Steps between C-alpha positions, in 0.01 A plus 500: 500500500273215401578202734159338580345198331145617586298801584182507719267805567256478788622391841175417669492156658469298175761704325750501783469126543541436126805716488649298794407165318673627175820596691508180702537309165828683433371808311586861586182720508444862467190634691287805495186625673313819445540578880885503511519443882353148431807437281732615777329298768520197279855534416602557868273223617403170329732572215804597705813325387344353194524558120262819480533834366250749639383766259329833567378559128372289208797642296749363762322162514530461120866607485564240772370207299712329237361482141279345380327628806241301686293732721200372699220713623325396816245790527138545527308376188327740259599857413801504731668240272438710191647805663809313619560363152500845353749614754720202427499514116730800460778321689481154337672350198372272215471151624447581860220296679242676717319241730161549675466268792174641639157367486403677176201473283611308189363758250747748641785259441379441146505877436831567672682212324398646150595862618843399665600292198427797270769680695759219429473358844362179647220460746408207742191477694543237765255368762665440838334285752595383840458816718765642719663169590495373135665817372782448740544125484364404157177609324317364209561719197297527180674722253359618170555784249796550267643156427840639423517620858453153645866362441629826670289447823469125499809420703415749774122410500557127508782549770259686743183286439371216708629161412307164478561150367677200655827677519344841578657642187217588272420869518139621533571757230474451122411728206126516474426681173501838319364840616265463795506117537697502816279735682195327371629164640574673837131633506372149435723382785347758734158417381547130578648620841165680570320182437727290710485737802123510494480124456715453820285754683185297423671179604592682831144624533360148462755346733444754766129569479360162382772282648560703814874459471725713739798688372723221627312246300505721201869516522522121504265466207690751292819336603369173368367654182845661423653157500238379241403582143393844650856598584541863413637824646156641569394180707842518685455868601133439586628227738750731658230778553292269712785459740575879577378618832397865584781583753309807626131406512540114527336257267593449143579784276300391194183523699567861576552599137208701340327301232549765225718409217719725295594477125739664261314442179676230304224258566249752366708547194502119423118486541443801283732358232330166517164677416672661205631169374162326566663231726337385835772598758215486754712411804715805496189703444327347797814542710504872408127524598567316826753779598240751404256346724738480790553878459126550558552446871235752626236365273574145595482591871161658426385199300586263771233643710242488225541210264422147627700181438583160678676486823835351447571409859206253512547341151871448471710186465495255785816387673482153339481663159781728543774305340305426177374856487857636497584262220200605300599868536845411392365324183277799433793741529730282274226463233413870503866601481526289188218685347662839594816410316323358202305828453822697533665300226194529277519870517882492432430303186227749392735790561789330315283454195363855516844648531695247304717425798694164473438395866648177626245379767723234643781755561249735663411229747869458568537878553228473776650183658724703728549843647148629433184522710308221317792259507364149547580137461253434239642751257742225402193300376388806307852523333484128419155542345597781269834341417319192384221693330612866412151575345305355802161689484427471867694355801177322607531289175841353592461154650675604829266779583186336362562213730578712800180708462301195438647343822425817691161583375284312754670667789501827312116488453449410869694806614321731275160353606580518866623858466160588348318323774695672769487851321876514470621697184733293286469688179826352354433146593149538343623691199768242418256217532261686266788560246577135514132395454455754226813379307403128521146547361453449135198725501424814722180700521644769274245378239234675702721812535547520126127458442444792746754721307338418180141567639580852636789611279488287178858393570453174319606158610660180360337143492617156597340353191585753228782738409471880480337779694122514580243735621152430619203733532431366846199736562303362210575140591468518873206340677212715656551520877224296684440769745 
């Protein structure tokens, strides 16, 4: 007998926590997992005494959910989702909603939305951010797909989402747009997350190597930063990490962790799609490359004995300069972070134009204000900027962000210069500054590049003093070399 308000497939940690979150808001939930013992353990464990129905087949799950059914898949992205959809379809009725809550490539969601709608059903691809804790206590949710499905899932989604605002009553969940828009926005969120994490790591590198700060001092600095314009979830957890001791071996745990970074691919997707769109999302790209460089551990160990560079220990910041240096790193981090978000929004705007998605950029900033990994204080400023100027071409053009980067730029430049002098790799700080400087220059050296392309490939060029396309026979006009 259909008694449940919601169905969920996939009881790994994220799925299990989301199911518990939904139930805690007063909804009854039917759950299924391919390994049925997982269902039994959940029902007799964390779900005991609560409004759950454990199911041992997809047919049983579907029969347990009231129509129009709302069934969420929390399974591995890719072919597994397609397989699961095919298994579900024979059991569903017109008007039922299938929801994909995984980290899926947006093109798959575009394809699946059209396919599911052709069967008389509705499909929602929703980004879910916040990790295990967010799933349980309130994630950021970015739903897109069949718009007719939004009113059906809206009460549940907005009930379980993180809340922000003066009264803590504004849900970090709103309709993003058609087809794959929700998963695209989630991908950009993850790409910005890549940049944020690399920037924080570079700030850590400068403070530790150039400033000589201990873990205790790093904790204090990040505590101060988390009570400033840099307040964010990633700053907060970085602060916490510096305080954790290794109970077995002694010392601090962070110092014992191998410096090889992992990745799940969403940063790479954003970088690849930026190239397709022709937009300069350079910071996520460099963050992906930084993780790749970290993975080349054996090569780096070998290179450390071959390649020469400055000795940081003899050229770092003096004790008397430490306070000013910490503030300079803070300013460099803040300005670089602004550039990272600016690039993310430029890519969203380009994708929206490409796919005809009616994205609301202020609302997207609000979705990221709570629950998600990149939640940060200054997202309120981004929402204000786009609410005031919905067609804002670049965040850096808004007075607040233009003034903030202008104020920070002297410190920003000093940090990048010092890093170069000391041989410390700060590719994100440097990249952000180069993006800023490229953007603010009315003229770039691409005139020479166009001349080169025309010289070797007759690709033509435009002129500053005439309209049209031009080609020059450079060989016949060139000077004769003097030697």
